[in-house]
C-alpha positions as MATLAB code, in Angstrom:
seq = 'MSMVDLIMPKLGESIMEATILKWHKKPGDQVEMDETVLDIATDKVDSEVPSTAEGTIAEILYNENDVVPIGKVIARINTNGNDSVSAQQPASQEHEEAEVMEEVPYQPEEKKSMNNAASGIRFYSPLVLNIAASEGISMSELENIEGTGQDGRVSKKDIMGYLENRKNAPKQQGQQMQQTTPVHEMPATTPKQEYTPTVYSGNVEIIEMDRMRKMIAKHMIDSQNISAHVTSFTECDVTNLVLWREKVKKDFEKREGEKITFTPLFLEAIVKCIKKYPLINSSVDGDKIVIKKDINIGMATAMPNGNLIVPVIKNADQLNLTGLTKQVNGLANAARNNKLKPDDTASGTFTLTNVGTFGSIMGTPIINQPQVAILAVGAIKKRPVVIETEQGDSIAIRHMMYLSLSYDHRIIDGALGSTFLNAVGKELENFDGKRGF';
ca = [
      94.170   84.913   67.722;
      93.814   85.176   71.511;
      92.705   88.571   72.794;
      92.785   89.862   76.366;
      90.756   92.916   77.340;
      92.488   95.611   79.396;
      89.847   97.020   81.770;
      89.719  100.434   83.450;
      90.441   99.273   87.029;
      88.154   99.760   90.017;
      89.579  102.707   91.960;
      87.394  102.759   95.066;
      83.723  102.502   95.919;
      82.959  106.185   95.394;
      84.973  106.569   92.153;
      83.031  105.724   89.010;
      85.318  107.078   86.260;
      88.899  108.027   85.473;
      90.648  110.264   82.946;
      93.330  108.880   80.630;
      96.398  111.092   80.998;
      98.913  109.363   78.742;
      99.319  106.172   76.709;
     102.794  104.648   77.011;
     102.024  102.105   74.280;
     100.451  102.280   70.819;
      98.942   99.590   68.584;
     101.633   97.182   67.456;
     103.889   97.702   70.495;
     105.034   94.728   72.543;
     104.050   94.703   76.218;
     105.167   92.550   79.131;
     103.038   91.329   82.012;
     102.658   94.131   84.632;
     104.365   96.666   82.349;
     102.803  100.140   82.515;
     100.466  100.726   79.572;
      98.924  104.091   80.488;
      98.582  106.741   83.206;
      95.153  107.650   84.561;
      93.791  110.230   86.997;
      90.743  110.310   89.237;
      89.565  113.245   91.321;
      92.298  112.596   93.875;
      94.811  109.998   92.662;
      97.134  109.645   89.660;
      97.849  105.982   88.895;
      99.585  103.713   86.425;
      97.649  100.889   84.768;
      99.770   97.774   84.171;
      99.260   95.172   81.478;
      97.318   92.083   82.532;
      98.932   89.924   79.848;
     102.055   89.552   77.719;
     101.690   90.194   74.030;
     101.090   92.962   71.500;
      98.800   95.961   71.792;
      96.128   95.194   69.202;
      93.750   98.051   69.788;
      93.352  101.253   71.860;
      89.732  102.270   72.390;
      90.045  105.683   74.028;
      92.076  108.839   73.478;
      94.177  110.724   75.983;
      92.018  113.056   78.127;
      88.931  110.868   77.606;
      86.865  110.259   80.756;
      86.192  106.516   80.971;
      83.758  104.712   83.328;
      85.204  102.073   85.619;
      85.001   98.557   84.180;
      85.096   99.582   80.511;
      87.487   97.965   78.027;
      90.185  100.526   77.215;
      92.521   98.369   75.101;
      92.944   94.866   73.721;
      96.118   92.782   73.878;
      96.946   90.044   71.398;
      98.655   87.279   73.352;
      99.547   85.312   70.185;
     102.821   86.813   68.978;
     102.552   85.149   65.545;
      99.368   86.955   64.572;
      99.610   90.268   62.781;
      98.280   93.350   64.507;
      96.397   96.101   62.735;
      96.744   99.581   64.195;
      93.299  100.740   65.183;
      92.258  104.309   65.818;
      91.382  105.121   69.443;
      87.909  105.775   70.725;
      86.091  103.602   68.185;
      82.373  103.606   68.872;
      81.778  100.269   67.121;
      83.363   97.989   69.731;
      81.282   96.273   72.344;
      82.196   97.502   75.824;
      82.501   95.221   78.854;
      80.059   95.372   81.715;
      81.185   96.629   85.122;
      83.079   93.798   86.839;
      81.630   94.299   90.320;
      78.072   95.495   90.734;
      77.554   98.118   93.423;
      74.226   99.250   94.854;
      74.399  102.676   93.319;
      75.439  103.672   89.830;
      75.500  107.367   88.910;
      74.385  108.178   85.392;
      77.141  107.256   82.984;
      78.869  110.136   81.261;
      79.804  109.826   77.611;
      83.510  110.004   76.935;
      84.532  113.052   75.021;
      87.723  114.787   74.159;
      88.225  117.777   76.411;
      89.719  119.893   73.686;
      86.718  119.328   71.468;
      84.263  120.094   74.258;
      86.047  123.246   75.364;
      86.520  121.881   78.899;
      90.089  121.861   80.195;
      91.258  118.974   82.325;
      93.626  119.677   85.214;
      95.563  116.883   86.869;
      95.370  116.562   90.678;
      99.034  117.669   90.857;
      98.283  120.943   89.036;
      95.194  121.521   91.197;
      97.238  120.936   94.365;
      99.856  123.487   93.280;
      97.152  125.995   92.353;
      95.419  125.576   95.717;
      98.643  125.944   97.715;
      99.701  129.054   95.744;
      96.288  130.740   95.860;
      95.623  130.505   92.114;
      91.891  130.723   91.384;
      90.192  128.623   88.710;
      89.631  131.695   86.545;
      93.348  132.485   86.797;
      94.268  128.870   86.080;
      92.152  128.893   82.925;
      94.241  131.764   81.557;
      97.527  129.853   81.855;
      98.766  128.651   78.482;
      99.262  124.888   78.494;
     101.903  122.996   76.536;
     100.569  119.507   77.257;
      98.285  117.286   75.228;
      95.384  119.349   73.788;
      96.675  122.425   75.608;
      96.575  120.813   79.044;
      98.423  122.732   81.783;
     101.422  120.745   83.020;
     103.488  121.119   86.177;
     106.138  122.938   84.131;
     103.532  125.414   82.856;
     102.145  126.333   86.268;
     105.604  126.567   87.878;
     106.737  128.864   85.071;
     103.633  130.978   85.570;
     104.360  131.298   89.294;
     107.927  132.353   88.540;
     106.714  135.219   86.357;
     103.678  136.020   88.449;
     105.233  138.999   90.221;
     105.805  140.778   86.929;
     102.291  140.106   85.653;
      99.061  141.714   86.842;
      97.306  139.450   89.295;
      94.083  137.933   88.138;
      91.472  139.111   90.607;
      88.532  136.948   91.602;
      85.406  137.867   89.779;
      83.530  140.460   91.812;
      80.201  141.831   90.877;
      77.530  144.016   92.387;
      74.312  143.340   90.504;
      72.240  146.502   90.359;
      70.168  145.820   87.261;
      68.126  142.801   86.181;
      69.824  140.184   84.001;
      68.943  140.800   80.341;
      66.793  138.218   78.644;
      68.340  135.932   76.058;
      67.804  136.810   72.362;
      64.673  135.583   70.633;
      66.731  133.005   68.738;
      66.937  130.889   71.899;
      63.421  131.006   73.333;
      63.741  127.899   75.511;
      66.189  128.295   78.386;
      66.130  125.820   81.270;
      68.702  127.771   83.279;
      67.770  131.139   84.744;
      70.786  133.213   85.807;
      70.798  134.118   89.478;
      70.768  137.779   90.401;
      73.326  138.413   93.176;
      73.113  141.450   95.411;
      75.896  143.019   97.405;
      79.639  142.662   96.973;
      80.247  139.013   96.102;
      82.936  136.821   94.525;
      81.912  134.017   92.172;
      84.163  130.928   92.201;
      83.576  128.168   89.673;
      83.792  124.656   91.164;
      86.668  122.623   89.761;
      86.073  119.075   88.532;
      87.264  117.496   91.783;
      84.890  119.524   93.923;
      81.971  118.800   91.569;
      82.602  115.072   91.849;
      82.900  115.200   95.642;
      79.627  117.128   95.828;
      77.905  114.529   93.654;
      79.194  111.593   95.716;
      77.985  113.213   98.942;
      74.512  113.885   97.542;
      74.352  110.361   96.093;
      75.109  108.879   99.509;
      72.481  111.030  101.235;
      69.907  110.010   98.622;
      70.754  106.296   98.835;
      71.118  105.670  102.566;
      68.746  106.551  105.393;
      71.365  108.314  107.516;
      71.141  108.152  111.308;
      73.930  109.246  113.661;
      74.401  108.079  117.259;
      76.866  109.492  119.787;
      78.738  108.292  122.851;
      81.713  109.421  124.896;
      84.498  107.338  126.359;
      87.341  107.713  128.820;
      90.558  106.981  126.900;
      92.944  107.895  129.720;
      94.526  104.425  129.875;
      95.074  104.419  126.105;
      96.596  107.931  126.079;
      98.988  107.195  128.961;
     100.045  103.852  127.434;
     100.858  105.430  124.073;
     102.830  108.212  125.770;
     104.807  105.593  127.692;
     105.714  103.306  124.753;
     105.923  105.615  121.725;
     109.704  106.174  121.906;
     110.496  102.475  122.389;
     108.015  101.550  119.683;
     109.633  103.869  117.146;
     113.094  102.673  118.101;
     112.154   98.994  117.700;
     109.782   99.144  114.726;
     111.020  102.270  112.925;
     107.465  103.625  112.890;
     105.655  106.275  114.911;
     102.564  104.944  116.637;
      99.529  107.215  116.424;
      96.065  106.769  117.909;
      94.635  105.535  114.596;
      95.874  101.911  114.779;
      94.604  101.743  118.370;
      91.167  102.880  117.217;
      91.258  100.386  114.342;
      92.144   97.543  116.692;
      89.053   98.275  118.797;
      86.805   98.605  115.725;
      87.944   95.243  114.322;
      87.149   93.469  117.610;
      83.639   94.939  117.648;
      82.922   94.192  113.971;
      83.587   90.527  114.749;
      80.880   90.723  117.417;
      78.410   92.600  115.185;
      79.114   91.484  111.566;
      76.044   93.229  110.105;
      77.941   96.515  110.506;
      80.385   95.164  107.915;
      77.909   94.832  105.050;
      76.304   96.508  102.037;
      72.862   96.637  100.428;
      72.172   95.243   96.955;
      68.535   95.899   96.057;
      66.572   93.884   98.614;
      69.587   91.777   99.595;
      72.015   92.328  102.481;
      75.594   91.382  101.593;
      77.626   90.649  104.737;
      81.345   90.979  104.036;
      83.534   88.288  105.570;
      86.689   90.319  104.902;
      87.223   93.228  107.279;
      88.754   96.006  105.157;
      88.859   99.269  107.093;
      89.094  102.566  105.222;
      90.661  105.541  106.970;
      89.862  109.051  105.809;
      93.163  110.851  105.138;
      93.719  114.548  104.444;
      95.530  115.450  101.228;
      97.717  118.549  100.683;
      94.875  120.394   98.915;
      92.503  119.869  101.841;
      90.420  117.123  100.231;
      90.035  113.705  101.809;
      90.702  110.275  100.351;
      90.022  106.890  101.949;
      92.844  104.336  101.572;
      91.875  100.870  102.769;
      93.651   98.499  105.153;
      92.861   95.058  103.748;
      92.174   92.163  106.138;
      92.678   94.386  109.171;
      91.546   91.557  111.446;
      94.643   89.551  110.482;
      97.095   92.268  111.588;
      98.494   92.894  115.042;
      99.069   96.398  116.404;
     102.482   96.669  114.749;
     101.076   95.552  111.409;
      98.207   98.027  111.664;
     100.640  100.835  112.499;
     102.803  100.114  109.465;
      99.766   99.941  107.187;
      98.340  103.196  108.551;
     101.606  105.102  108.187;
     102.381  103.687  104.754;
      98.977  104.499  103.282;
      98.836  107.937  104.915;
     102.242  108.886  103.478;
     101.269  107.575  100.041;
      98.061  109.632  100.134;
      99.852  112.841  101.103;
     102.382  112.369   98.295;
      99.830  111.296   95.640;
     101.429  107.846   95.460;
      98.349  105.714   96.151;
      97.659  102.854   93.739;
      94.125  102.081   92.520;
      93.937   98.986   94.719;
      94.791  101.062   97.815;
      91.347  102.692   97.798;
      89.267   99.669   96.738;
      87.154   97.074   98.576;
      86.582   98.946  101.835;
      83.851   97.501  104.086;
      83.834  100.067  106.945;
      85.347  103.537  107.373;
      86.989  105.449  110.221;
      87.356  109.230  110.074;
      89.243  111.234  112.688;
      87.554  114.635  112.849;
      89.562  115.337  115.990;
      92.619  115.873  113.816;
      91.079  119.184  112.768;
      90.018  120.175  116.293;
      86.374  119.035  116.161;
      85.061  117.281  119.259;
      82.477  115.330  117.222;
      81.016  115.028  113.748;
      78.173  113.530  111.702;
      80.037  111.786  108.857;
      78.422  110.766  105.560;
      78.466  107.062  104.749;
      81.069  105.969  102.190;
      78.973  104.044   99.633;
      78.317  101.152   99.316;
      79.159  100.641  102.990;
      76.478  100.985  105.671;
      78.382  102.653  108.524;
      81.175  105.128  109.248;
      82.701  105.949  112.648;
      84.049  109.391  113.548;
      86.367  110.018  116.499;
      86.658  113.498  117.952;
      89.486  115.368  119.635;
      90.735  113.970  122.948;
      90.194  116.575  125.668;
      90.999  116.651  129.373;
      87.829  117.173  131.394;
      86.710  116.788  135.014;
      84.424  113.762  135.216;
      82.734  111.754  137.943;
      84.515  108.467  138.711;
      82.441  105.735  140.307;
      84.392  103.494  142.700;
      83.576  101.072  145.515;
      84.549  103.778  147.959;
      82.096  106.212  146.348;
      82.063  108.881  143.668;
      84.933  111.245  143.049;
      85.876  113.891  140.488;
      89.052  113.431  138.452;
      90.735  114.879  135.363;
      90.412  112.329  132.562;
      91.131  112.169  128.834;
      87.679  112.101  127.210;
      86.640  111.586  123.588;
      83.335  111.608  121.706;
      82.524  108.916  119.161;
      79.812  109.202  116.511;
      78.498  106.499  114.191;
      76.503  107.280  111.051;
      74.702  104.190  109.792;
      72.183  103.161  107.151;
      68.821  102.797  108.882;
      67.552  100.598  106.052;
      69.325   97.642  107.648;
      71.050   98.977  110.806;
      68.455   99.744  113.456;
      69.091  102.176  116.282;
      69.568   99.318  118.729;
      72.356   97.691  116.715;
      73.972  101.017  115.772;
      74.070  102.213  119.375;
      75.161   98.810  120.687;
      78.088   98.660  118.266;
      79.092  102.246  119.019;
      79.030  101.679  122.780;
      80.992   98.447  122.323;
      83.778  100.383  120.569;
      83.708  102.957  123.381;
      83.974  100.272  126.066;
      86.802   98.582  124.174;
      88.773  101.845  124.248;
      87.898  102.559  127.892;
      89.033   99.098  128.981;
      92.365   99.381  127.173;
      95.047   97.420  129.025;
      97.639   99.944  130.106;
     100.076   97.140  131.018;
     100.101   95.419  127.641;
     103.112   95.229  125.375;
     103.255   96.072  121.697;
];
């Protein structure tokens, strides 16, 4: 009998676990290569997991709604069609689990898988959370919606039906409390309590963090605790770049069928500078520095619920401006429509975030682990600046932009961080306004 392990796929550097939403196969079912076996969900992306072999499902190791660490064996496929298959119960604790396929420099404490229904914790898919956020449904209100899905999980149909009848039902108000008396002590039957309730004064509203927000908070704290964050700033004159884009954008869209934004232009400059300073494109593994030869640039993208995800442009150094534009637009649209695949957020080596999209002129971004640097670009603003020429100084209205680079001071010193940042700025300032596309 030849067995192939089906592994929970790597879903991005900052994602360490995924929730099983639905099994499309059961033990004994035939499966083709690349056929969908199950649906999974992370904090931000719903994805399908395809089969890595052709054969028969021999064993399923986890139940629906179980939270499974990345790299664990979730099923086994018998590739010998002549062997009989015994239907095994999911979530068996007796099977040896595979080690994580790719070691990363940080590993949050592993959570034990448990059925949400048994634990009393309800799981909400990113789609349901997006609808709730857009319709102003609080978590306390969401918890009161009756679910018809697996283990009482709220489905899209459930929340849409609730919204339809919402006008006829009393609105669930956010929990408001004005604490005027001390919190009563717990009964004598539970003498040891590690958690002491906080006494709130004034008129306040208490909002419970949802699972997505809790995970984001943990990832941010993990990054701050792992890397010695330093941020450097510079400004650059992007007038030539702005005028060139304005001049070619209609012809570009007509010829390529894609709108050209500033993002691929920024990425083009970053790629050129990473080639000059390859240590920026690295990670730390214990006391080793791992320099990545592939240049895979992540771009922070806003999702409908306001959260950010970082799809990755693989081998960005091998793409021209048109190729970068198509990759940027394709990944951004997939992110906004929750259509990203697990591989779309994996293997990033450097990250770009455009805080200018939201009106900020600069930012101090947090490093996307296990990378060692992240570049933020601010809003482009017209400002009067001093222009130095051979005929002397003059004042002119120019398109100016701030750049900020957060980097890991364990291996990126201030000299290298500032040099790389200024190199990107000069690359953008010296943009050839007469170039084609």
